[in-house]
C-alpha positions in Angstrom: 140.7 50.6 76.4 140.5 50.3 80.4 136.6 50.5 81.4 135.3 53.2 83.9 135.9 51.2 86.7 139.5 51.0 85.8 139.8 54.4 85.1 138.1 55.4 88.5 140.4 53.1 90.3 143.3 54.9 88.6 142.1 57.9 90.8 141.0 55.7 93.7 142.3 54.6 93.9 155.3 37.4 101.5 153.7 34.1 99.4 157.3 32.7 99.3 158.5 31.9 96.0 157.5 28.1 95.7 154.1 27.9 94.1 151.2 26.4 96.2 150.0 23.3 95.3 146.6 23.5 92.9 145.1 20.7 95.0 146.0 22.2 98.6 143.0 23.1 100.1 144.5 23.7 103.6 143.4 26.9 105.0 146.1 28.2 107.3 146.6 31.5 109.1 149.5 32.3 107.1 150.7 31.3 103.7 153.3 32.0 100.8 153.3 31.3 97.2 156.5 30.1 95.9 158.4 28.7 92.9 159.1 24.8 93.0 161.7 24.9 96.0 162.2 26.7 98.8 165.6 27.9 99.8 165.7 25.0 102.2 165.5 22.5 99.3 161.9 21.4 100.4 160.3 19.9 96.9 156.8 20.5 98.0 154.2 22.8 96.2 152.0 24.2 99.0 150.8 26.2 101.3 153.3 26.8 104.3 152.8 28.5 107.4 155.3 31.5 108.8 157.8 29.8 111.1 157.5 32.6 113.3 153.9 32.2 113.9 153.5 28.5 113.6 155.0 24.9 115.1 158.0 23.6 113.2 156.8 21.6 110.1 157.8 18.2 112.0 154.4 18.5 113.3 152.9 20.1 110.2 150.2 17.1 109.5 149.2 16.8 113.1 148.5 20.4 113.2 146.9 20.4 109.9 144.4 17.4 111.3 144.0 19.4 114.5 142.6 22.6 112.6 140.5 20.6 110.3 138.8 18.8 112.9 138.1 21.9 115.5 135.4 23.9 115.1 135.3 27.0 113.1 135.5 29.4 116.1 138.2 27.5 118.0 140.3 27.4 114.8 140.1 31.2 114.1 140.7 31.8 117.8 143.9 29.5 117.7 144.9 31.2 114.6 144.7 34.6 116.1 146.4 33.7 119.5 149.2 32.4 117.7 149.5 35.1 115.0 148.7 38.3 116.6 148.9 39.9 119.7 145.9 41.7 121.2 147.3 45.2 121.0 147.5 44.6 117.3 143.7 44.9 116.9 143.6 48.1 118.7 145.8 49.6 115.9 143.7 48.0 113.1 140.0 48.0 113.6 137.9 47.1 110.5 136.8 50.5 109.5 140.6 51.6 108.8 141.5 49.3 106.7 140.5 49.9 102.8 138.5 47.0 101.8 138.3 47.8 98.0 141.0 48.4 95.7 139.3 51.6 94.6 139.3 53.2 98.3 143.2 52.0 98.8 144.3 53.4 95.4 142.7 56.5 96.3 144.3 56.9 99.5 147.6 56.2 98.0 147.8 59.3 95.6 150.3 61.7 96.8 148.1 64.9 96.5 147.5 68.3 97.7 147.2 68.2 101.4 143.8 70.1 101.4 142.4 67.7 98.9 143.6 64.8 101.2 141.4 66.2 104.0 138.3 66.6 101.8 139.0 63.0 100.8 139.0 62.1 104.6 136.0 64.1 105.2 134.0 62.4 102.4 135.6 58.9 103.5 134.1 59.2 106.6 130.7 59.3 105.6 131.1 56.1 103.7 131.7 54.6 107.0 128.9 56.3 108.7 126.6 54.8 106.0 127.4 50.9 107.1 125.8 51.5 110.6 122.7 49.8 110.6 120.7 51.7 113.1 119.9 55.2 112.8 122.2 57.1 110.5 123.9 59.9 112.2 123.0 62.5 109.6 124.1 65.2 111.6 127.9 64.2 111.7 127.8 63.8 107.8 126.3 67.0 107.5 129.0 68.7 109.3 131.6 66.5 107.3 130.4 67.8 103.8 130.3 71.4 105.0 134.0 70.8 106.4 135.0 69.7 102.8 133.2 72.6 101.0 134.9 74.9 103.4 138.3 73.5 102.8 137.6 73.8 99.0 136.7 77.1 98.9 139.1 78.5 101.3 141.6 76.9 99.2 141.0 77.0 95.6 144.1 78.5 94.6 146.3 76.1 96.5 144.4 73.2 95.3 144.4 74.3 91.7 147.9 75.6 91.7 149.4 72.4 92.4 148.2 71.0 89.1 150.7 71.3 86.1 149.7 74.0 83.7 149.0 71.6 80.6 146.1 70.1 82.9 144.7 73.5 84.5 141.8 73.7 82.5 140.7 70.1 83.3 141.6 70.7 87.1 139.2 73.8 86.9 136.2 71.8 85.3 136.6 68.8 87.9 136.5 71.6 90.7 133.5 73.1 89.7 131.9 69.7 89.3 132.9 68.7 92.9 131.6 71.9 94.4 128.4 72.5 92.2 127.4 70.0 90.1 125.0 66.9 90.1 126.6 64.7 92.3 129.2 67.1 94.0 129.2 68.3 97.4 125.9 70.5 97.3 124.1 67.2 96.1 125.3 65.6 99.1 124.1 68.1 101.6 120.6 67.6 99.8 120.4 63.9 100.2 121.6 64.2 103.9 118.6 66.7 104.3 116.2 64.2 102.9 117.6 61.4 105.2 118.0 59.3 101.9 121.2 56.9 102.3 120.6 55.3 98.7 120.9 58.3 96.8 123.6 59.7 99.0 125.3 56.7 98.6 125.4 57.1 95.1 126.3 60.6 94.9 129.0 60.3 97.4 130.8 57.7 95.2 130.7 60.1 92.2 132.3 62.9 94.5 135.0 60.5 95.7 135.7 59.7 92.2 135.8 63.1 91.0 138.2 64.1 94.1 140.4 61.0 92.7 140.7 62.7 89.3 141.5 66.0 90.6 144.4 64.3 93.1 145.9 62.4 89.9 146.3 65.5 88.2 148.1 66.8 91.3 150.2 63.9 91.1 152.5 64.1 87.8 155.3 61.8 89.3 156.9 60.3 92.4 156.8 62.5 95.5 160.1 61.0 96.7 163.6 60.3 95.3 164.5 56.7 94.9 167.4 55.5 96.6 170.6 55.7 94.2 171.0 51.9 94.1 167.9 51.7 92.7 167.9 54.1 89.8 169.0 51.3 87.4 166.0 49.4 87.7 162.7 49.8 85.6 160.2 51.9 87.4 156.7 53.2 87.2 156.4 56.8 88.1 152.6 56.8 88.4 149.5 54.5 87.6 149.0 52.0 84.9 146.5 49.4 83.9 146.9 46.0 83.0 144.4 44.1 81.2 144.2 40.2 81.5 142.5 38.0 78.8 141.8 34.9 80.6 140.5 31.6 79.2 139.1 28.3 80.7 141.6 25.4 80.2 138.9 22.5 80.3 136.6 23.8 77.7 133.9 25.2 80.4 132.7 28.9 80.8 133.1 31.9 83.2 129.5 32.8 84.4 129.1 36.8 84.6 127.6 37.6 88.0 125.4 40.1 86.7 124.0 38.4 84.0 124.5 37.6 80.6 125.8 34.5 78.3 128.4 32.3 79.9 131.6 32.8 78.0 135.3 30.6 77.8 137.0 34.0 78.0 137.1 36.8 80.7 138.7 40.3 81.1 140.4 41.0 84.2 141.9 44.8 84.7 144.3 45.5 87.4 145.4 49.1 88.3 149.1 49.1 89.2 150.4 51.7 91.5 154.1 53.1 91.0 153.2 56.2 93.6 153.8 53.4 96.4 155.7 50.6 94.9 157.6 52.1 91.7 160.0 49.3 91.3 157.7 46.7 91.9 155.0 47.9 89.4 157.7 49.2 86.9 159.4 45.5 86.7 155.8 44.0 86.3 154.8 46.5 83.6 158.0 45.8 81.7 157.5 42.1 82.1 153.7 42.5 80.8 155.2 44.8 77.7 157.8 41.7 77.2 154.8 39.4 76.8 156.1 37.4 79.7 152.7 36.2 80.6 151.0 35.5 77.4 150.0 31.9 77.8 151.0 31.5 81.4 149.0 28.7 82.9 147.3 29.5 86.3 147.4 27.8 89.6 145.0 28.2 92.7 145.5 27.8 96.1 142.8 28.3 98.9 143.3 32.2 99.2 145.3 32.9 95.6 145.3 32.9 92.0 149.1 32.5 91.1 151.0 33.1 87.8 154.6 32.5 87.3 156.6 33.0 84.0 156.7 30.1 81.7 157.9 32.0 78.7 161.4 32.4 79.3 161.2 36.1 79.7 162.4 37.1 82.9 162.4 40.1 84.9 164.5 41.5 88.1 164.7 40.8 91.5 163.8 43.6 93.1 163.9 44.2 97.1 160.7 44.0 98.9 159.1 47.1 98.7 156.5 48.4 101.2 154.9 51.9 101.9 154.0 52.3 105.3 151.0 54.6 106.0 151.8 57.8 107.1 155.1 57.6 105.6 156.6 59.3 102.1 158.4 56.9 100.7 158.6 53.1 100.8 160.7 50.5 102.9 162.8 48.5 101.3 164.0 44.9 102.1 162.0 45.3 105.3 158.8 44.1 106.1 156.1 45.8 108.4 155.4 45.0 111.9 151.7 44.9 112.2 151.8 44.0 115.7 153.0 47.1 116.5 150.6 49.2 114.4 152.0 49.3 111.2 150.2 49.2 108.1 150.8 49.5 104.5 149.6 52.3 102.2 148.5 49.3 99.8 147.1 46.8 102.2 147.2 43.1 101.0 143.9 42.5 103.0 141.9 43.5 100.2 140.1 41.1 97.9 141.8 41.1 94.4 145.1 42.5 95.7 147.8 42.0 93.4 151.3 41.2 94.9 154.9 39.6 94.1 155.8 36.3 95.6 159.1 36.3 97.5 162.3 35.4 96.0 163.3 31.6 96.3 166.5 33.0 97.8 165.5 35.5 100.3 162.6 37.2 101.6 164.2 40.6 101.5 163.6 40.1 97.7 160.5 39.5 95.3 160.3 37.0 92.8 161.4 38.1 89.5 158.4 36.9 87.6 155.8 35.2 90.1 152.6 37.2 91.0 149.6 36.5 92.6 145.9 37.7 93.0 145.2 37.6 96.6 141.6 36.3 97.5 141.1 38.0 100.8 138.5 36.0 103.1 138.1 37.7 106.5 137.1 34.3 107.9 141.0 33.4 107.3 142.1 36.5 108.8 143.1 37.7 112.1 141.3 40.1 114.5 140.9 43.5 112.7 140.2 41.8 109.6 144.0 41.8 108.8 145.7 39.1 106.9 148.3 37.3 108.8 150.7 38.1 106.1 149.9 41.8 105.9 152.8 43.8 105.3 155.1 41.0 104.6 154.7 41.1 100.5 155.2 43.9 97.8 151.4 44.6 97.0 151.6 47.1 93.9 147.8 46.9 92.5 144.5 45.8 92.5 141.7 44.1 90.5 139.1 46.6 89.5 137.3 44.9 86.7 136.5 41.2 86.8 136.9 40.5 90.7 134.1 38.1 90.1 136.1 36.2 87.6 139.0 35.6 90.3 136.7 33.3 92.3 135.8 31.2 88.8 139.2 30.9 88.0 140.7 27.2 88.6 144.3 25.6 88.1 145.0 24.8 84.5 143.0 28.1 83.3 145.4 30.3 81.1 146.3 34.0 80.6 145.8 34.2 76.9 147.1 37.6 76.9 148.5 40.5 79.4 148.6 44.1 78.0 149.7 47.4 79.4 146.6 49.4 78.3 147.5 52.6 80.3 150.5 54.0 81.8 153.2 53.2 79.2 154.4 57.2 79.3 154.9 56.6 83.2 157.4 53.6 82.7 160.9 54.5 83.0 163.4 51.6 81.4 166.9 53.0 82.3 169.4 52.2 79.6 171.8 50.2 81.9 169.4 48.0 83.9 170.9 45.4 86.3 171.3 42.2 85.1 168.3 39.8 84.8 167.5 37.0 87.0 
């Protein structure tokens, strides 16, 4: 059964295709995880830089040595100057990039516009709470009152967008948001008391309630898939995948919250069909088919990579990225971060889950290879953006067990992967395209 964290994340809420070497610790400003050979026939299994961002790899060793010997600040400056123009920073400050999977998932729900305005008002408070100096409680109070007014003035529209079978549940959540403990009235109370700690806890509760309401308003996809992709498996909403991971060398995982070390750990991932229906659908089918059971994991400096080793294959689906502010994904088209384009599901989040590229083309995802992205701001550009943001099909986030990711080593295994929520949202056409 999915945990409370995963349930709330449901509401919340281009590595190339030759796999990185487990011994490659080179920290480059842009990287890709790939299958054993890239399309140019290189037999290396390492982290490679994007050609558009870096010198050709005839000089690779010299570049790496220079990076290793340079001071950290100089290296970062060099990475930024090569990979991102200064103008890109203006479009993507830290405060506008979701930094948790739960927040990114919540933003991605295609819900009632009034609910989105309420959500944005409360998320603005989250940003204001980060200010280390005197908190702007007056602004926070204005945000809450704005949210309350919109909720009360648009009650019929908010509840009217919920399917009939869920209206009773929606009405309860609406009441919880406005009146009950942890709701908007509670937020006003803690704001007037200038209590940031209690306010933060109550705010998280309110945002969870908003996310649950929004999910009720989103029974399926808010757009039509292109005709040529209707024969692919697709996920028309959210799902939860639970991974059971075990140590391959007999060592143990150490729970960060205390407790006994264990040789087995659990990781839960919320996969999002609202923004990446084909990618999430293909992945969900692979999980149901047992394609990742027993797979050995490989680690790189910023990724934990899994590739199918059971002979069960998925589909080579097109690169699928939903741009922020748009209503449907782009296919076979990466985003231009330099021009201010950002995805609804950003990769610049610790624990983001994405598909590697196909071995044949960056315009398609690998049929089986996926990776957990270990985002590190120190290895990102200005604004904290990953150098490969918008280049890969991100389709979900780790919502439970994020602490496990950093403890995984090459040789550890996925004992099992199970689709514990969302099976009813998975559409498997009878005439699917030929598997890769």
